[in-house]
Backbone bond lengths (Angstrom), bond angles and torsions (degrees), N, CA, C in turn:
res aa  C-N    CA-C-N  psi(-1)  N-CA   C-N-CA  omega(-1)  CA-C   N-CA-C  phi
1 X - - - 1.471 - - 1.529 109.15 -
2 X 1.337 115.91 132.42 1.457 120.15 -177.52 1.522 110.43 -69.78
3 X 1.328 114.75 143.73 1.460 120.64 176.67 1.525 108.66 -84.61
4 X 1.322 115.76 128.13 1.465 120.73 178.04 1.519 108.22 -93.20
5 X 1.314 116.63 106.20 1.459 120.48 -175.15 1.525 111.38 -104.10
6 X 1.298 116.83 -70.82 1.463 120.26 -177.64 1.514 109.28 -166.98
7 X 1.309 116.69 153.37 1.463 122.46 175.49 1.510 106.49 -153.82
8 X 1.287 117.33 110.47 1.462 120.42 -177.52 1.522 109.53 -113.63
9 X 1.313 117.65 153.68 1.468 120.69 179.28 1.528 111.30 -63.04
10 X 1.315 115.18 147.53 1.462 120.54 174.78 1.526 109.22 -75.03
11 X 1.318 116.12 167.92 1.461 119.93 176.92 1.532 111.16 -60.29
12 X 1.340 116.52 -34.62 1.461 119.98 177.21 1.527 110.17 -65.92
13 X 1.339 116.52 -42.28 1.467 120.08 177.45 1.529 110.96 -57.58
14 X 1.325 116.35 -43.76 1.457 120.03 -175.48 1.521 112.66 -62.86
15 X 1.327 117.33 -26.37 1.464 119.66 178.05 1.526 111.48 -65.43
16 X 1.335 116.49 -22.85 1.458 121.35 178.32 1.523 112.30 -100.98
17 X 1.329 117.35 -18.70 1.461 121.28 -175.97 1.518 113.10 -84.74
18 X 1.330 117.04 -33.73 1.457 119.67 -176.07 1.519 110.84 -161.04
19 X 1.316 114.86 149.89 1.463 119.98 175.68 1.522 111.07 -94.94
20 X 1.344 116.32 -3.20 1.467 121.89 -176.32 1.534 111.02 -98.96
21 X 1.318 116.54 122.75 1.453 118.96 172.33 1.519 111.59 -65.25
22 X 1.327 117.39 -35.77 1.466 120.89 -179.60 1.519 111.33 -65.13
23 X 1.317 117.08 -34.46 1.472 119.95 179.45 1.524 109.95 -66.94
24 X 1.300 116.93 -40.26 1.467 120.48 176.31 1.520 109.92 -59.49
25 X 1.321 117.09 -44.09 1.464 120.41 -178.33 1.525 111.75 -65.50
26 X 1.344 116.95 -42.83 1.463 120.56 -179.88 1.533 111.32 -68.55
27 X 1.332 115.90 -49.55 1.467 119.78 -169.50 1.524 113.03 -72.58
28 X 1.309 117.36 -31.10 1.463 120.09 -176.93 1.523 112.28 -59.44
29 X 1.327 117.05 -27.46 1.463 120.62 -179.21 1.527 112.84 -109.92
30 X 1.332 118.11 5.43 1.455 120.49 -175.59 1.530 110.88 -92.13
31 X 1.307 116.47 138.83 1.465 120.97 -172.22 1.521 113.07 -62.28
32 X 1.339 118.20 -46.18 1.465 119.93 -175.31 1.526 111.49 -62.74
33 X 1.320 116.53 -45.30 1.462 119.56 179.45 1.522 110.43 -65.69
34 X 1.329 117.27 -44.84 1.467 120.38 -176.39 1.524 111.61 -61.68
35 X 1.327 116.98 -45.78 1.465 119.99 -179.51 1.526 111.20 -64.09
36 X 1.329 115.94 -43.66 1.456 119.82 -177.44 1.525 111.09 -68.34
37 X 1.327 116.92 -42.78 1.465 119.77 177.55 1.523 110.30 -62.16
38 X 1.324 117.93 -41.49 1.464 121.88 178.58 1.530 110.42 -57.47
39 X 1.333 116.30 -46.77 1.463 120.15 -178.83 1.519 111.18 -66.51
40 X 1.335 116.75 -42.46 1.456 119.49 178.48 1.515 112.11 -63.84
41 X 1.323 116.44 -41.05 1.465 120.67 179.99 1.531 110.94 -66.65
42 X 1.339 116.44 -34.08 1.470 119.56 179.29 1.520 111.71 -64.79
43 X 1.333 116.93 -24.75 1.457 121.45 178.25 1.532 111.13 -91.28
44 X 1.327 117.12 -45.87 1.463 121.89 -172.35 1.519 113.74 -94.99
45 X 1.329 117.11 -27.13 1.464 122.92 -167.81 1.532 108.98 56.41
46 X 1.307 118.25 -130.66 1.473 119.18 -171.72 1.525 114.20 -74.80
47 X 1.333 118.29 -2.22 1.460 120.72 -179.67 1.528 113.17 -94.51
48 X 1.337 117.20 2.67 1.458 120.08 -176.64 1.529 111.90 -60.68
49 X 1.321 116.80 -46.39 1.462 120.00 -177.28 1.519 111.13 -61.54
50 X 1.333 117.27 -39.37 1.465 120.07 -179.93 1.526 111.06 -58.60
51 X 1.336 116.15 -40.91 1.465 119.65 -179.51 1.522 111.14 -70.51
52 X 1.313 116.18 -41.02 1.459 120.22 -178.26 1.519 112.06 -63.83
53 X 1.317 117.14 -33.59 1.461 120.60 -179.65 1.528 111.01 -62.67
54 X 1.325 117.24 -31.11 1.471 121.40 -179.31 1.535 112.34 -93.45
55 X 1.326 118.00 3.18 1.462 121.53 -173.76 1.523 111.30 -111.95
56 X 1.313 115.80 136.33 1.469 122.84 170.39 1.519 107.65 -127.96
57 X 1.324 116.79 150.83 1.463 120.32 175.56 1.525 109.13 -125.98
58 X 1.321 114.91 148.12 1.461 122.13 176.64 1.518 107.49 -130.51
59 X 1.319 116.86 127.33 1.461 121.71 176.75 1.524 107.73 -102.14
60 X 1.333 115.69 115.94 1.462 120.96 176.39 1.523 108.02 -90.72
61 X 1.331 115.28 122.09 1.463 122.10 -173.40 1.528 110.49 -93.02
62 X 1.321 118.22 167.25 1.471 120.64 -173.16 1.517 114.94 -51.27
63 X 1.340 118.34 -36.44 1.461 118.80 -176.98 1.523 112.47 -65.32
64 X 1.353 116.96 -25.68 1.469 119.88 177.21 1.520 110.92 -65.12
65 X 1.335 116.52 -35.56 1.464 120.46 -179.61 1.524 111.36 -77.55
66 X 1.325 116.77 -35.12 1.454 119.60 175.64 1.528 110.84 -65.09
67 X 1.331 116.59 -37.81 1.463 121.22 179.95 1.524 112.64 -82.86
68 X 1.345 117.11 -5.75 1.474 122.40 -179.83 1.533 111.32 58.81
69 X 1.330 116.61 44.74 1.461 121.05 -175.59 1.521 113.93 -111.43
70 X 1.314 118.31 -7.16 1.468 120.52 -169.60 1.519 112.83 -61.58
71 X 1.316 118.25 -50.28 1.471 120.90 -178.52 1.520 111.14 -60.71
72 X 1.330 116.80 -41.40 1.459 120.45 179.04 1.526 111.42 -61.59
73 X 1.334 116.14 -39.39 1.468 119.54 -178.69 1.525 110.47 -69.18
74 X 1.331 117.38 -40.62 1.470 120.04 177.09 1.523 110.04 -61.16
75 X 1.326 116.88 -44.71 1.470 120.32 178.98 1.528 111.00 -61.02
76 X 1.314 116.97 -39.12 1.465 120.99 178.91 1.520 111.02 -64.81
77 X 1.324 116.97 -46.52 1.471 120.76 -179.67 1.523 110.51 -60.36
78 X 1.329 117.21 -39.12 1.469 120.35 -177.19 1.535 112.34 -67.97
79 X 1.313 117.95 -16.67 1.463 120.35 175.93 1.524 112.19 -70.42
80 X 1.342 116.96 -13.41 1.463 121.43 -177.42 1.531 111.80 -105.90
81 X 1.312 116.54 35.82 1.471 122.96 178.49 1.536 112.48 64.55
82 X 1.325 115.65 41.17 1.465 121.45 169.48 1.523 107.88 -120.97
83 X 1.328 115.51 147.79 1.459 120.99 179.03 1.521 109.33 -128.85
84 X 1.348 116.30 122.39 1.464 120.62 176.85 1.529 109.38 -67.59
85 X 1.329 116.76 127.03 1.465 120.29 -174.65 1.525 114.08 -118.84
86 X 1.327 117.22 -37.48 1.463 121.41 -177.16 1.520 109.29 -139.26
87 X 1.330 116.33 152.33 1.462 120.51 176.98 1.524 109.14 -147.79
88 X 1.344 115.53 137.71 1.461 121.47 -179.56 1.524 109.51 -139.74
89 X 1.326 115.84 136.86 1.463 119.66 174.46 1.524 109.86 -73.71
90 X 1.325 116.11 138.86 1.459 122.04 175.95 1.523 108.02 -135.76
91 X 1.304 116.30 167.15 1.460 119.80 178.77 1.524 109.12 -138.65
92 X 1.325 115.02 125.09 1.455 119.97 176.03 1.526 110.16 -80.71
93 X 1.319 114.96 150.33 1.461 121.71 165.15 1.531 106.85 -136.31
94 X 1.299 115.18 179.86 1.464 119.73 -175.24 1.526 111.78 -55.56
95 X 1.322 116.58 -41.38 1.466 119.90 -175.74 1.534 111.62 -73.62
96 X 1.327 117.42 -41.54 1.463 119.70 179.20 1.524 111.08 -65.72
97 X 1.319 117.01 -35.51 1.468 120.15 176.84 1.521 110.27 -61.71
98 X 1.311 116.74 -47.19 1.463 120.13 -177.66 1.525 112.48 -68.24
99 X 1.322 117.38 -33.21 1.461 119.12 177.62 1.526 111.00 -72.88
100 X 1.324 117.02 -41.12 1.463 119.82 -179.38 1.521 111.25 -60.47
101 X 1.331 115.93 -42.55 1.472 120.43 -176.99 1.532 111.70 -108.07
102 X 1.306 116.28 30.52 1.468 120.77 -177.96 1.521 111.80 -54.76
103 X 1.319 117.49 -41.54 1.459 121.21 -173.11 1.534 112.67 -88.09
104 X 1.331 116.52 -2.46 1.462 121.29 174.81 1.532 111.76 -109.22
105 X 1.337 117.11 -25.49 1.463 120.42 -176.47 1.522 112.92 -71.71
106 X 1.309 117.59 -3.35 1.462 120.02 177.13 1.527 111.28 -62.27
107 X 1.339 117.73 -21.94 1.458 119.95 179.45 1.533 112.62 -111.26
108 X 1.332 117.84 2.77 1.466 120.38 -178.38 1.526 110.76 -81.72
109 X 1.342 116.61 138.15 1.463 119.97 174.31 1.528 109.57 -71.79
110 X 1.322 116.56 159.38 1.458 121.14 176.63 1.529 109.74 -61.98
111 X 1.329 117.21 -36.23 1.466 120.84 177.45 1.529 111.46 -60.98
112 X 1.309 116.25 -43.56 1.466 119.45 179.69 1.521 110.93 -63.50
113 X 1.316 117.44 -41.12 1.459 120.03 178.85 1.522 111.03 -63.13
114 X 1.323 116.95 -39.21 1.470 120.68 179.39 1.527 110.72 -65.72
115 X 1.327 116.29 -42.85 1.458 119.86 178.41 1.518 111.01 -61.54
116 X 1.322 116.36 -46.38 1.464 120.54 -177.45 1.525 111.01 -65.44
117 X 1.329 118.42 -35.39 1.462 120.20 175.25 1.524 110.52 -55.94
118 X 1.331 116.73 -45.58 1.463 120.31 179.93 1.531 111.31 -68.21
119 X 1.327 117.21 -40.12 1.461 121.44 -176.64 1.525 111.68 -68.20
120 X 1.337 117.02 -50.55 1.461 120.63 -174.33 1.531 112.66 -75.57
121 X 1.326 117.08 -15.69 1.463 120.39 -179.56 1.525 112.12 -102.32
122 X 1.326 117.19 15.36 1.466 120.78 177.10 1.523 111.91 -66.02
123 X 1.320 116.62 -24.16 1.463 121.64 -178.17 1.516 109.63 -177.60
124 X 1.318 116.05 -164.92 1.460 120.77 179.11 1.525 110.79 -76.61
125 X 1.327 115.11 160.25 1.459 122.57 173.65 1.523 108.77 -116.62
126 X 1.314 116.51 174.56 1.463 121.50 -178.54 1.515 109.10 -135.84
127 X 1.328 116.26 124.02 1.462 119.80 174.38 1.525 108.31 -100.36
128 X 1.329 115.21 125.42 1.460 121.54 -179.30 1.526 108.44 -114.97
129 X 1.325 115.51 129.73 1.462 121.72 176.72 1.531 108.50 -93.21
130 X 1.331 115.01 135.39 1.452 121.60 178.52 1.524 109.24 -120.65
131 X 1.321 115.77 142.63 1.457 121.50 171.60 1.520 109.09 -102.79
132 X 1.314 116.06 133.43 1.460 120.85 174.77 1.529 107.74 -77.87
133 X 1.324 117.00 114.41 1.460 121.20 -175.92 1.526 112.69 -95.08
134 X 1.321 116.81 10.86 1.464 120.14 178.34 1.524 110.35 -60.61
135 X 1.321 116.52 146.37 1.468 120.37 178.60 1.517 110.26 -65.92
136 X 1.330 116.54 -44.75 1.460 121.36 179.16 1.524 108.98 -111.94
137 X 1.341 116.55 126.01 1.455 122.22 176.77 1.533 107.68 -97.18
138 X 1.323 116.05 110.25 1.458 119.60 -176.56 1.518 112.56 -102.98
139 X 1.337 116.87 -24.29 1.466 122.24 170.44 1.526 106.65 -141.03
140 X 1.336 119.26 160.50 1.463 119.82 -179.64 1.528 111.86 -56.30
141 X 1.327 115.18 146.66 1.466 120.22 -178.41 1.524 111.32 -56.42
142 X 1.332 116.77 -40.16 1.466 120.05 -178.36 1.525 111.39 -65.10
143 X 1.332 116.94 -40.37 1.470 120.46 178.96 1.523 110.81 -68.42
144 X 1.323 116.82 -36.71 1.467 119.82 178.44 1.529 110.51 -66.22
145 X 1.337 116.48 -42.45 1.461 119.46 179.39 1.528 111.13 -68.38
146 X 1.333 115.68 -35.38 1.470 119.66 175.84 1.519 110.83 -59.96
147 X 1.328 117.08 -42.66 1.464 120.42 179.10 1.524 110.87 -65.02
148 X 1.334 117.11 -39.42 1.457 120.92 178.74 1.525 111.22 -65.80
149 X 1.323 116.52 -31.67 1.470 122.05 -176.09 1.521 111.82 -59.35
150 X 1.315 117.76 -46.12 1.455 121.18 -177.76 1.515 112.35 87.65
151 X 1.318 116.06 168.65 1.460 122.41 -175.38 1.527 111.38 -74.26
152 X 1.342 115.22 158.89 1.467 120.34 176.73 1.522 111.15 -67.93
153 X 1.327 116.40 -40.73 1.457 120.72 -178.17 1.530 110.22 -79.88
154 X 1.318 115.21 129.58 1.463 120.71 -175.91 1.524 112.09 -58.35
155 X 1.324 117.07 -37.84 1.466 120.25 -176.54 1.529 112.34 -67.99
156 X 1.336 117.46 -15.47 1.462 121.17 -176.00 1.528 113.65 -102.80
157 X 1.331 118.03 -1.36 1.455 118.22 -177.46 1.533 111.45 -117.35
158 X 1.317 115.32 157.74 1.460 121.66 -178.98 1.530 109.81 -86.88
159 X 1.324 115.45 165.89 1.463 120.54 178.71 1.524 111.99 -67.02
160 X 1.340 116.52 -20.65 1.464 120.71 -176.90 1.526 112.84 -87.11
161 X 1.319 118.86 -8.04 1.461 120.76 -178.05 1.528 110.42 -70.75
162 X 1.327 115.64 154.62 1.467 120.25 -179.12 1.527 111.24 -58.16
163 X 1.317 116.76 -42.31 1.461 120.08 -177.80 1.527 111.70 -65.51
164 X 1.318 116.93 -32.16 1.462 119.54 177.06 1.525 110.63 -72.55
165 X 1.321 116.82 -42.63 1.465 120.68 179.88 1.531 110.46 -63.83
166 X 1.327 115.79 -41.55 1.469 120.97 -178.80 1.515 111.43 -74.67
167 X 1.342 115.58 -25.41 1.471 121.77 -176.80 1.535 111.13 62.13
168 X 1.340 114.56 62.78 1.463 118.40 176.40 1.526 109.12 -60.15
169 X 1.339 118.06 145.18 1.473 120.23 -175.62 1.523 114.08 -60.56
170 X 1.331 117.62 -42.29 1.467 121.03 178.76 1.522 109.15 -167.35
171 X 1.320 116.75 -171.07 1.464 120.78 -174.93 1.511 115.10 -75.42
172 X 1.332 118.65 -5.67 1.462 121.98 176.56 1.524 110.61 -106.11
173 X 1.326 115.77 -49.16 1.472 120.87 178.03 1.519 107.32 -88.44
174 X 1.320 116.08 96.86 1.464 119.79 -172.40 1.521 112.91 -133.68
175 X 1.301 117.97 14.43 1.465 125.64 166.36 1.526 115.61 74.04
176 X 1.316 119.32 -42.09 1.463 119.06 -173.14 1.526 111.24 -146.23
177 X 1.319 113.54 160.06 1.470 122.27 178.42 1.515 108.31 -126.95
178 X 1.328 116.71 136.37 1.462 121.94 178.91 1.523 109.37 -122.09
179 X 1.333 119.62 114.81 1.461 120.66 172.35 1.531 109.86 -57.07
180 X 1.325 115.89 136.59 1.465 120.87 -167.25 1.519 114.60 -70.82
181 X 1.335 117.54 -39.40 1.460 121.66 -171.26 1.526 109.61 -140.70
182 X 1.340 118.46 168.90 1.463 120.34 177.08 1.527 113.44 -53.42
183 X 1.326 117.76 -38.51 1.469 120.20 179.29 1.528 111.34 -60.94
184 X 1.330 117.19 -36.78 1.463 121.14 179.57 1.527 111.41 -69.68
185 X 1.331 117.01 -35.26 1.465 119.99 176.59 1.522 109.78 -61.14
186 X 1.327 116.40 -46.62 1.468 120.83 179.28 1.525 110.14 -58.66
187 X 1.318 116.27 -47.72 1.468 120.79 -177.09 1.524 111.44 -62.77
188 X 1.328 117.38 -43.97 1.456 119.52 -175.86 1.524 112.28 -72.80
189 X 1.331 117.79 -28.47 1.466 119.79 170.21 1.521 109.12 -61.54
190 X 1.337 116.18 -38.57 1.459 120.71 177.98 1.514 113.56 -66.11
191 X 1.335 116.66 -32.20 1.467 120.75 179.97 1.521 111.54 -76.66
192 X 1.324 116.94 -43.03 1.461 120.78 -168.49 1.533 114.15 -89.84
193 X 1.332 118.31 -17.96 1.459 119.99 -173.06 1.530 111.49 -128.30
194 X 1.326 116.49 147.29 1.457 120.01 173.77 1.530 109.33 -83.77
195 X 1.333 116.91 177.92 1.467 119.29 -170.08 1.530 113.52 -62.40
196 X 1.338 120.53 -47.82 1.479 118.26 178.36 1.523 112.50 -57.97
197 X 1.319 117.57 -38.56 1.468 120.56 177.87 1.523 111.39 -66.88
198 X 1.324 116.20 -40.62 1.475 119.32 179.16 1.525 110.71 -63.24
199 X 1.305 116.41 -44.57 1.463 119.54 179.79 1.524 110.82 -62.20
200 X 1.322 116.95 -38.50 1.465 120.66 177.76 1.528 110.88 -63.99
201 X 1.336 116.42 -41.42 1.465 119.89 179.28 1.524 110.91 -64.62
202 X 1.321 117.05 -48.30 1.466 119.79 -178.78 1.528 111.40 -65.53
203 X 1.331 117.63 -36.02 1.467 120.80 176.78 1.523 110.32 -65.01
204 X 1.338 116.41 -40.31 1.471 120.13 178.00 1.523 111.00 -64.26
205 X 1.337 116.65 -40.05 1.458 120.15 177.93 1.530 110.98 -65.48
206 X 1.315 116.58 -38.39 1.468 119.95 -178.04 1.524 111.20 -67.76
207 X 1.331 116.54 -42.78 1.467 120.65 -176.27 1.524 112.36 -87.27
208 X 1.347 115.44 2.40 1.469 120.99 -178.25 1.525 112.01 59.21
209 X 1.329 115.73 30.20 1.459 119.96 173.80 1.527 108.31 -65.56
210 X 1.307 116.76 137.65 1.462 120.25 -179.62 1.523 110.42 -129.31
211 X 1.301 115.27 154.52 1.456 121.83 171.82 1.527 108.35 -93.85
212 X 1.305 116.47 134.04 1.460 119.96 175.32 1.525 109.75 -59.86
213 X 1.327 116.14 149.63 1.458 119.00 179.30 1.528 110.89 -60.34
214 X 1.319 116.73 -31.04 1.463 120.00 178.22 1.526 111.41 -63.35
215 X 1.334 116.48 -34.11 1.471 120.58 177.09 1.525 110.19 -68.16
216 X 1.329 116.70 -42.64 1.465 120.70 178.89 1.523 110.08 -63.59
217 X 1.332 116.65 -42.19 1.467 120.24 179.34 1.530 111.03 -65.37
218 X 1.312 117.32 -34.27 1.467 120.81 177.29 1.521 110.32 -64.33
219 X 1.341 116.86 -41.85 1.461 120.41 176.83 1.524 110.58 -62.88
220 X 1.329 116.04 -41.50 1.466 119.97 179.53 1.525 110.20 -61.34
221 X 1.322 117.24 -44.19 1.477 120.81 179.51 1.528 110.83 -61.64
222 X 1.331 116.32 -39.90 1.468 120.05 178.82 1.522 110.89 -62.41
223 X 1.317 116.11 -41.11 1.460 119.59 -178.65 1.526 111.39 -74.83
224 X 1.315 117.40 -34.46 1.469 119.44 176.27 1.522 111.33 -64.30
225 X 1.331 116.51 -30.91 1.470 120.12 -179.29 1.529 112.12 -68.06
226 X 1.332 117.54 -13.34 1.464 121.05 178.04 1.529 111.75 -78.01
227 X 1.342 117.54 -9.94 1.464 120.42 -171.19 1.520 111.52 -133.70
228 X 1.323 115.49 149.24 1.456 120.35 164.47 1.524 107.86 -76.18
229 X 1.304 117.03 156.60 1.458 121.12 -179.80 1.524 110.43 -72.97
230 X 1.333 115.90 132.83 1.456 120.45 -179.10 1.521 109.27 -148.11
231 X 1.328 116.43 136.08 1.470 121.25 -178.74 1.519 112.61 -91.71
232 X 1.341 117.08 -10.45 1.463 122.46 -176.50 1.525 111.50 57.86
233 X 1.326 115.25 34.90 1.459 121.66 176.72 1.527 108.66 -83.97
234 X 1.326 116.51 126.68 1.461 121.22 -173.58 1.533 111.83 -63.30
235 X 1.330 117.36 -46.02 1.452 120.34 -178.82 1.522 112.15 -61.24
236 X 1.326 116.50 -42.78 1.470 120.48 179.55 1.523 111.08 -65.20
237 X 1.332 115.96 -38.58 1.472 119.73 179.51 1.528 110.49 -63.30
238 X 1.337 117.06 -44.72 1.463 119.96 179.20 1.533 110.85 -64.25
239 X 1.313 117.90 -38.30 1.465 120.35 178.87 1.527 111.03 -60.53
240 X 1.324 116.44 -42.65 1.471 119.75 179.85 1.527 111.16 -69.04
241 X 1.336 116.12 -38.86 1.468 119.66 179.86 1.523 110.47 -65.40
242 X 1.314 117.50 -45.90 1.471 120.38 -178.41 1.527 111.45 -68.25
243 X 1.322 116.15 -30.94 1.465 118.92 174.81 1.526 110.20 -67.42
244 X 1.369 116.35 -43.82 1.466 120.20 179.12 1.523 111.60 -63.01
245 X 1.333 116.45 -29.90 1.466 120.49 -178.76 1.524 111.75 -62.35
246 X 1.334 116.67 -26.62 1.466 120.06 -178.45 1.527 112.57 -65.17
247 X 1.338 116.18 -18.74 1.462 120.28 -175.38 1.525 112.16 -107.37
248 X 1.337 116.31 16.84 1.467 121.05 177.75 1.524 108.72 -106.30
249 X 1.336 115.17 175.32 1.475 118.75 177.76 1.533 109.75 -72.27
250 X 1.293 116.44 166.40 1.471 121.29 -174.05 1.521 112.54 -60.82
251 X 1.324 116.67 -39.17 1.463 119.84 -177.88 1.518 110.89 -66.01
252 X 1.329 116.91 -45.66 1.466 120.57 -179.40 1.524 110.58 -68.14
253 X 1.325 116.78 -38.59 1.462 120.39 177.00 1.526 109.91 -59.27
254 X 1.321 116.59 -43.21 1.456 121.15 178.90 1.529 110.52 -61.41
255 X 1.349 117.40 -41.91 1.465 121.44 -179.89 1.533 110.92 -63.04
256 X 1.317 116.83 -40.10 1.467 120.53 -178.45 1.532 110.53 -67.48
257 X 1.328 116.48 -45.72 1.466 118.58 -179.61 1.530 111.09 -69.82
258 X 1.328 116.45 -30.38 1.460 119.40 175.13 1.528 110.35 -68.31
259 X 1.336 115.95 -37.75 1.465 120.41 175.92 1.526 110.39 -61.23
260 X 1.325 116.81 -44.45 1.471 120.43 179.44 1.532 110.31 -63.05
261 X 1.310 117.11 -39.99 1.463 120.84 178.70 1.524 110.64 -62.52
262 X 1.332 116.92 -43.83 1.463 120.77 179.90 1.519 111.30 -65.27
263 X 1.319 116.81 -37.63 1.468 120.30 176.90 1.521 109.82 -63.67
264 X 1.330 116.75 -45.80 1.463 120.51 -179.49 1.528 111.77 -63.49
265 X 1.336 116.23 -28.47 1.466 120.91 178.40 1.522 112.64 -85.57
266 X 1.329 116.52 0.44 1.472 122.74 -179.75 1.537 111.30 61.79
267 X 1.334 116.26 33.30 1.462 119.80 173.73 1.525 109.58 -71.04
268 X 1.328 116.38 155.69 1.466 120.01 174.90 1.522 108.86 -73.58
269 X 1.322 116.43 125.98 1.459 122.44 -177.65 1.515 108.70 -132.71
270 X 1.322 116.82 133.75 1.445 121.59 -178.03 1.530 112.51 -89.74
271 X 1.323 115.26 163.79 1.460 121.81 178.98 1.527 111.90 -56.52
272 X 1.328 117.10 -45.63 1.456 119.37 -176.65 1.526 111.91 -67.59
273 X 1.338 118.33 -31.30 1.461 121.09 175.29 1.529 110.30 -58.15
274 X 1.324 115.20 -43.63 1.468 120.54 -178.00 1.522 110.64 -76.20
275 X 1.331 116.13 -50.45 1.464 120.32 -173.51 1.527 111.64 -64.32
276 X 1.320 117.47 -46.31 1.463 119.86 -176.58 1.526 111.94 -66.45
277 X 1.322 115.99 -42.07 1.470 119.72 -178.97 1.524 111.57 -66.07
278 X 1.317 116.95 -49.37 1.469 119.82 -175.31 1.529 111.96 -75.77
279 X 1.320 116.96 -30.08 1.472 119.21 175.26 1.524 110.69 -66.21
280 X 1.334 116.16 -37.51 1.469 120.18 179.02 1.524 110.90 -61.96
281 X 1.334 115.84 -29.79 1.467 120.45 178.30 1.522 111.74 -88.39
282 X 1.344 115.92 6.95 1.464 122.10 179.84 1.536 112.05 58.42
283 X 1.328 115.46 37.64 1.460 120.18 176.29 1.524 109.85 -72.72
284 X 1.305 115.43 154.50 1.457 122.26 179.85 1.532 110.29 -62.18
285 X 1.346 117.31 133.59 1.461 121.06 -177.66 1.522 111.88 -61.04
286 X 1.333 117.60 -32.50 1.462 120.31 178.91 1.530 110.44 -66.25
287 X 1.331 116.86 -37.96 1.462 120.36 177.18 1.527 110.97 -68.66
288 X 1.331 116.33 -39.09 1.462 120.12 178.01 1.528 110.25 -61.15
289 X 1.327 116.19 -45.46 1.462 120.59 -178.50 1.531 111.20 -67.81
290 X 1.330 116.77 -37.32 1.464 120.35 178.28 1.524 110.44 -62.06
291 X 1.325 116.50 -47.52 1.469 120.39 -179.08 1.528 110.43 -65.63
292 X 1.321 117.01 -47.69 1.469 120.40 -177.43 1.523 111.74 -62.28
293 X 1.333 116.95 -38.62 1.468 119.92 -177.44 1.522 112.28 -67.01
294 X 1.322 117.01 -20.11 1.466 121.41 177.56 1.522 112.75 -93.80
295 X 1.343 116.96 -7.37 1.464 120.25 -169.78 1.525 113.73 -116.51
296 X 1.318 117.39 -45.08 1.466 119.38 -168.91 1.526 111.92 -68.99
297 X 1.309 115.47 156.32 1.468 121.86 173.31 1.523 107.82 -75.30
298 X 1.317 116.81 127.75 1.463 120.29 -171.46 1.524 113.71 -98.24
299 X 1.324 117.36 -35.67 1.466 120.26 -173.34 1.522 111.36 -118.57
300 X 1.323 114.88 144.26 1.458 121.54 175.59 1.529 108.30 -77.52
301 X 1.314 117.16 132.58 1.465 121.14 -179.38 1.529 110.74 -61.44
302 X 1.329 114.97 136.36 1.473 123.11 172.99 1.533 113.28 66.11
303 X 1.336 116.64 19.77 1.460 120.29 171.56 1.526 107.98 -111.95
304 X 1.335 116.03 153.46 1.455 120.38 -175.42 1.526 110.31 -135.26
305 X 1.345 115.23 160.44 1.459 120.18 173.77 1.530 109.56 -59.71
306 X 1.329 115.81 142.58 1.465 119.02 174.07 1.519 110.54 -67.06
307 X 1.336 115.64 -33.77 1.469 121.32 172.58 1.512 106.61 -126.06
308 X 1.305 117.70 118.93 1.464 122.22 -172.25 1.524 110.74 -93.67
309 X 1.338 116.14 109.24 1.456 120.96 -178.50 1.514 114.43 -64.00
310 X 1.336 118.01 -19.77 1.460 120.06 179.70 1.524 111.88 -61.84
311 X 1.321 115.89 -23.84 1.469 118.99 -179.53 1.524 112.11 -72.14
312 X 1.336 118.17 -1.70 1.458 120.37 176.77 1.523 112.11 -62.18
313 X 1.321 116.15 -16.36 1.461 117.47 175.28 1.523 110.89 -60.77
314 X 1.341 117.28 -12.96 1.457 120.80 175.69 1.516 113.25 -65.82
315 X 1.352 116.80 -23.47 1.466 119.26 171.45 1.526 107.69 -74.06
316 X 1.310 117.30 123.80 1.455 119.75 174.72 1.521 108.82 -141.62
317 X 1.304 116.14 -179.42 1.471 120.97 -173.65 1.519 113.31 -63.58
318 X 1.327 116.89 -13.99 1.482 118.92 -178.36 1.508 112.16 -92.62
319 X 1.339 116.89 -9.35 1.456 120.71 -169.18 1.527 112.38 -56.99
320 X 1.337 117.07 -52.41 1.461 119.87 -173.99 1.520 112.73 -74.54
321 X 1.321 117.36 -13.20 1.461 119.02 177.60 1.531 110.98 -67.78
322 X 1.327 116.92 -18.30 1.466 120.17 -177.41 1.523 112.05 -83.34
323 X 1.342 117.55 -11.28 1.469 120.08 -171.37 1.509 111.39 -111.92
């Protein structure tokens, strides 16, 4: 039996995997990336990078299924020369969330992490693999899709970005996650899947095995059945909460209306203030998450991502001409 020791990307591979020197330094010694790269290399050998450059992945999170937006988003992405090829159900937990966003959570408040734990663990998620069908590949498919996605904050994105077209509710409830670069795809496969699953995924990518769209739609229907329909509209959520308050005791009713007053006054309010009060009134969890995502402080002042995705603008049409 062969000994499985280590297999790391060559310097040439890294020129296609990431534009960040810091990402190369972090990932080369990180367990999830190393295991996943090893498995991918065992299937593809030296052709792994070529496949990754044409591959993008999108993770549709529970709120996308509650809002019934997943199929529409896939159809939108495919208008930009992407083709959905594979889909697998996955499930986040507290640890997978923190590992996936390890290099971004350095600036997240504890309140934001608590909110996201509740949001992403509402049900199963779906990871969809896309192939870039463009005739000429000038930047990696994942980086191109990341650019199309647009910023989380509305004031920072254009009307043509995917998030603007889809009209995501806010910077927390945003329906889907896109790994930024080929290196991130490898790492997140390592986080979300065990070795037999990883080998199956890489084998499917190598043989160009695809899932019929009907199979993907069946998975979407299964995941939508886990949720009641919700638009995550802030005004509607408050209307339902204030209506529910009428059927609580006087003390709890007072707390709810006081919470609404503090929100309207733009007072600082923590996650537990919102969650504990509205949960006590048996308010709908989707309404609680909608209100909290519009209210809580999300980022720690003067802290930054360990790896800053905004630098992806460094990928441009000239990048691959150098290699």
